[in-house]
C-alpha positions in Angstrom: -42.6 -80.2 38.3 -44.4 -81.7 41.6 -40.9 -82.5 42.9 -39.8 -78.8 42.3 -36.6 -77.6 41.1 -34.0 -74.9 42.2 -33.2 -71.9 40.1 -31.3 -68.6 41.2 -32.1 -69.2 44.8 -35.8 -70.0 44.3 -37.6 -73.3 44.4 -40.0 -73.4 41.9 -42.8 -76.3 42.3 -46.1 -77.1 41.3 -48.4 -77.5 44.3 -52.1 -77.6 45.2 -53.7 -74.2 46.5 -55.0 -74.6 50.1 -58.5 -75.4 50.5 -58.9 -76.0 46.8 -58.5 -78.7 44.0 -56.7 -76.3 41.6 -52.8 -76.9 41.1 -50.4 -73.9 40.5 -46.6 -73.1 40.2 -45.5 -71.4 43.2 -42.1 -69.9 43.8 -40.6 -70.4 47.4 -37.2 -69.5 48.6 -34.6 -72.4 48.4 -33.0 -73.8 51.5 -29.6 -72.8 50.7 -29.9 -69.0 50.6 -31.7 -69.0 54.0 -29.0 -71.2 55.3 -26.4 -68.7 53.7 -28.3 -65.6 55.4 -28.4 -67.3 58.7 -24.4 -68.1 58.6 -23.9 -64.4 57.6 -25.9 -63.2 60.9 -24.4 -65.8 63.2 -20.6 -64.4 61.9 -21.8 -60.9 62.9 -23.6 -61.7 66.0 -21.1 -63.9 67.8 -21.7 -63.8 71.6 -17.8 -62.8 72.1 -18.1 -60.3 69.4 -16.3 -57.0 70.2 -17.6 -55.0 67.2 -19.8 -52.1 67.9 -23.5 -52.4 68.1 -23.9 -49.8 65.4 -21.6 -51.3 63.2 -23.1 -54.5 63.6 -26.7 -53.0 63.0 -25.7 -51.2 60.0 -23.9 -54.3 58.4 -27.0 -56.5 59.3 -29.3 -53.9 57.5 -27.3 -53.9 54.4 -27.3 -57.7 54.1 -31.0 -58.4 55.2 -32.4 -55.2 53.1 -30.7 -56.7 49.9 -31.4 -60.2 50.6 -35.2 -59.2 51.2 -35.7 -57.3 48.0 -34.3 -60.1 45.8 -36.6 -62.7 47.6 -39.7 -60.5 48.0 -41.4 -61.8 44.9 -41.6 -65.4 46.2 -43.8 -67.0 49.0 -41.8 -65.3 51.5 -43.9 -64.0 54.2 -43.7 -66.7 56.9 -39.7 -67.2 56.2 -39.3 -63.4 56.8 -41.1 -63.7 60.0 -38.8 -66.5 61.1 -35.6 -64.9 59.9 -36.7 -61.6 61.8 -37.0 -63.6 65.1 -33.8 -65.4 64.4 -31.9 -62.3 64.0 -33.4 -60.5 66.9 -32.8 -63.4 69.4 -29.1 -63.5 68.0 -28.6 -59.9 68.8 -30.3 -60.2 72.4 -28.1 -63.0 73.3 -25.0 -61.1 71.9 -26.1 -58.1 74.2 -26.9 -60.4 77.1 -23.3 -62.1 76.9 -21.5 -58.7 76.3 -23.4 -56.9 79.4 -23.9 -59.7 81.4 -27.6 -58.8 81.4 -30.4 -61.0 82.9 -33.5 -61.4 81.2 -35.0 -58.6 83.4 -32.4 -56.3 82.0 -33.2 -57.0 78.6 -37.0 -56.3 79.4 -36.1 -52.8 81.1 -34.0 -51.9 78.3 -36.1 -52.7 75.3 -39.5 -52.5 76.5 -41.9 -49.3 77.1 -43.6 -48.8 80.2 -46.7 -49.9 78.8 -45.0 -53.6 77.9 -44.4 -53.1 74.3 -41.0 -53.8 72.7 -38.7 -51.1 71.4 -36.4 -51.8 68.5 -32.9 -52.5 69.1 -30.9 -49.3 68.2 -27.6 -47.6 68.6 -26.4 -44.2 67.5 -29.6 -43.7 65.7 -29.3 -47.1 63.7 -32.0 -49.3 64.3 -32.4 -52.9 63.7 -34.1 -53.8 60.1 -37.0 -55.9 60.5 -37.1 -58.0 57.5 -40.7 -59.1 58.3 -41.7 -55.5 57.3 -40.9 -56.0 53.7 -43.7 -56.2 51.5 -44.1 -59.4 49.6 -45.6 -58.5 46.2 -46.3 -61.9 44.2 -47.6 -62.1 40.8 -47.9 -58.6 39.7 -49.8 -57.8 36.4 -47.5 -55.8 34.6 -48.4 -56.5 30.9 -49.8 -52.7 30.3 -46.6 -51.4 31.6 -44.1 -53.1 29.6 -42.7 -50.8 26.7 -43.8 -51.9 23.3 -41.2 -51.3 20.7 -43.4 -51.4 17.7 -45.7 -48.5 16.8 -49.2 -49.0 15.6 -49.5 -49.5 11.6 -52.3 -46.4 11.5 -51.7 -43.8 14.2 -54.8 -42.4 15.1 
């Protein structure tokens, strides 16, 4: 178990919890699904792509929302943050190439007057931020699992 194994896109591994001497079984996202998602994003956000930005954003949202909902039960917060940055940069590079923008043009278009970044959007469709998905690991569900057996002596 210390070497770990891949199962259904997850990497299950026995590791020591940071700062303690206790060992736990952790569920990580395997490398292959991450590479697969990045390949799909690269296919959609090619620098010479002629697809409409709204279409690209809609398809990216569908892909990333489904992917994040599947993997949100793993140790995934840092992976989600990295993927969020990866998708953002791919879109910015695509837009810079398409419109021949400099970095200053990107800053003017996607920042508020106070300097905060605006989300990338087109025709009311906003880029889905995969880092906003709540990771819910190790939920206790024993009391919510339905019991098919009725008690012997109903009270």
